[in-house]
N, C-alpha and C positions, 0 to 999 in steps of 0.2 A: 272295415268295422265290424263292432260283435253284434250279437244278438237283440242287446240292448237299444243299440244304435250310437253307442260309445265308441271313439276311434280306440283300439286295442296299442298296448303298448310294444312298442319296436323293439325293448331289450327283452323279450322272451322270458321273464321273469329272473332275470338276472338277478334283480335287486334280491329276492327273496334267497337265492343261494348265495351271494356273498354274505346276508345276515346268518343266513346258517354257517357258513365257514367261520365266521366271527366266534359265533358260540361255540362250535368245534375247539376251536384255538384256545378258548377263555376257560374251558374245560379242563384243561389239564393243569389248571391251578385253584381247582374247587376244592374244598374239602371232601369230596365226596370220590373224585380223582385221587388223591392223597390217600384215603381210605383204602381203595379199590388197590392202587399201586402197593402201598404194606401189605395187602392181605396177598396179592400173588410176591412178592418177595418174601414173606414168610414160608411161604409153600416152596419157592423155588430153594433158599435156604435150609429150609430142613430136609429136602431130598438130597442136595449137594454136601449137606453135612453129615447126615449119614451115611454116605458113601467115602467119607475122609478127605473131600476136596477142601481146600482152604480157601478164604476168600480171594487171596491174591490169585491163587490157580483160577478160581472162578472167572475172573477178570481177564485173565491171561488167554483162556480159551478163545476161537476163533466164533465167529457169528454163527456158524453154520451150526458148531458142535453145542453153544449155547441155545439155538433154537431145538435141536434135538433134545438137550438136558429139558428142558421146559414141556415140550410134548411128555415125555420120559416121567415128568412129577405131575402130570395132569392139568398142567397150564397153559395157556394161550401165549405163544412166546413173547415177551415184550417188545414193544415198539421202539424204545428208548433204552440208553444206557443207565438211567437214573434208576429204575426198578434194580437193575442187576448191581447197581453199585451198593443199592440198600440192602440187598440181599448179601452180599460181602460184608457188610459190616456187621448183620444179625449173626452170620456166620461167626465171625471174629468174636463177638461178644459172648457166644455160645462157647465157643471154645475155650474163652478164659472162665466163663461160670463153669464146664466141665473140669478143668483144671482145677478150679478150687474146691470142687465138690466130685471127686473121684467115683465114692461109694456110691452116689445117687443114681438111681437107674435111667434116669434121662440123659446122664454122662455118657452113656454108652453109644457108640454110633454103630447101628445095626447091619448095614451092608457094606464095609469097607472094601470087602474082595470084589466089589464091582467098579471101583475109584478106576482100576484101570480100563475100563470103558468108556471114561471120561477124559482122563488126564494119563498122557503116556510119558514114561519116564524118560528122560535124556538118553539120546543115543551115546553109548561109550566107544571110546576110540580103542582100534585093536592092539595099540599100543600101549595101553595101561595096563 
């Protein structure tokens, strides 16, 4: 019995937890979540693009390397591939734009020498 004389629930507040879980699951599909995802994807895309990484190379990185890249970009690593896929798409769009506007200052990649930190060149055979 509680102090008010009512019999306490035996579910120990589990209904509240379940309703919070539902609202968390639904948050992923809200306008706010979409904006947050896009904002993070822009940060990731900008960082990777400036290092000469392509969208395909970004998606081919291991989860561990992508997490490190996100932290280096100043972003909390995304929990789903959806943000990474959006970043890769943005990078491909920026590459196409840069190819059409090669003299524009924004078309210049600023840190290409750092690409090797993230994308390793393929190992060549000794017989080549």
